[in-house]
N, C-alpha and C positions, 0 to 999 in steps of 0.2 A: 394503597389498595386494601381491600377488606381482609386479606390474609395476614396483614401485619408484618409481612416480610419485605415487601417492596412498597415504598411510599408513593412512587409515581412511575409511569411507563418509561420515563427517561432512564430509570435504573435497570431496565432489562437490556442486557448487552447483546448486540449482534454485530457482525462485521459491517453490514450495510443495512440501512432501514430508512423508511420515510420518517422525517422528523415529526414528532408529536406536536411541536409548537410552530414550526415555520414551513413554508411551502418549498421544501428542499429535501434532499437526500443526505443522510449522515453516513459518512464513510468512517468507521471507527476501528478499522483494522490496524492503523498506526496512529494512535492518539498522541504520541509525543515524539518529537524529533528535536535534537538540540540545535540544529542549524536551520535558519529561515529558508535557505535555498532548498533544503529537503522538504520542508513544508510546502513551499511553492510548487515543487516538482510533483509531489503527491496530489496536491489540490488540482493542478492542471490535468494530470492524467485521470484523476477521479472524475472531474467534471466532463472531460472528453468521453470517458467510458459511459457515464450515465447518459449523456446526450446522444451518443452513438446508439446505445441500446434502446433508449426511449424512442428515437426516430425509427428504428427497425421495428419495434413492437407497434408503434403508431401507424406504420404503413401496412399493418396486418400480418406481418411475419410473426410466427410463434416464437416465444422465448426459447433459447437453447435447452435441450433436455440433458441436464447433468444431475446425476444422483447426489443427494446431500452427503453421502459417505465419501464420494469422490472429492467434493469441495472441502470436506473436513481433512481428508488425507492430503490434498494439495496445500491447504493452509498449514497443516502440521509440518509438512516438508519444507515449506517456505520459512517457517519459524526456526526450523532446525538448520537448514542449509544457507538461508539468506541468498545473497547474490554470488556466493563462491562455489556453490555446488549445482547439482541438478534440481530442477523443480518438476512438478507433475503438471503436464498439460491436461487440464480437466476435460477437454474434448476427446482426447485420444487415450487418456490414462497412461501415457508414456512419459518416462523421464526425459527431460530436455535441459540442456545447459541453460542456466538462469539468463545469461545475456541474450541467448536466442529467443527465449520466451518473452523477454522484455521487448526485444525488437519486434516480435509478432504483435504484441500489445500496441506498441506505438504505431505500427503500420495499420492495425485494425481501427485505431481512433484518429488516424491522420487527418481525415476530413474535418472532424470536430476541432482538432487542434488548430487547423488552418482557419476555420470559421471564427474561432475565438481569438485569433492572433497569437496563439501560444506555441506554434510549431518551432520557431527559432529559439524561443526561451527554453522549451523542453529539451531541444537538441543540445543547447549549451549546458543546461543543468545536468543532463545525463552524462555529457563528456566530463564535466567537472567531478561528478560523483564517481565516475569510473576511475578517474585519476586519484582521488583522495580516499576512495573506499567508502563504506557505509559507517554509520555510528556503531553498529554492532561489531564491525571489524576493529575499530579503534578501541572499543570497550574490551574486546578479547585481548588485544595487545596490552592494555593497561592491567588487566587481571593476570596475564602471563608473567609480568615483571616479578611479582612477589606472591601471587596467589591470594591477594587481599582484595575483597570487594570494596573496601574503602577507596582503593586506588581507582576503581571503576567509577564510583560516585564522584570522586574528585575530578576525574578527567571530563566527565559529562558536565559538571558544574563549570569548570574552567572553559570548556568549549562553548557552552551556552552564554556565559558572561562575556566572552570575547566577541561573540557575534553581535 
């Protein structure tokens, strides 16, 4: 770009955006996951959410009215609390247990999950993730052992290589 700061539009980071190169939507809120199962889960939920909302808007319904500040607050809380604490429901601005908000999301996109043949896979991946925890959970455990970030990096590398 002419400012000399950004070479191309792909360097401008958003959580979700239309792709500059492909006829798709990029979901960039979780760019790296050490386990393929987590990537598949996020991809299936992301595709179902995009399809659900595109169909809703395509039918003439207006997009939900959520203030940017609320989305930022909800994103910050998710980054801080993960799946172990409360998240912020962006529609009500209320704290909600993470599992409950995730269940609401799955219910909201259930039609698209079924259409894509992903409902059973998502249910199985969610059950597995609930049993083993998230990568962030495992990284915190690795760090707590000695307080050394190298242990976190080592655990992620080991987990990724094992997959």
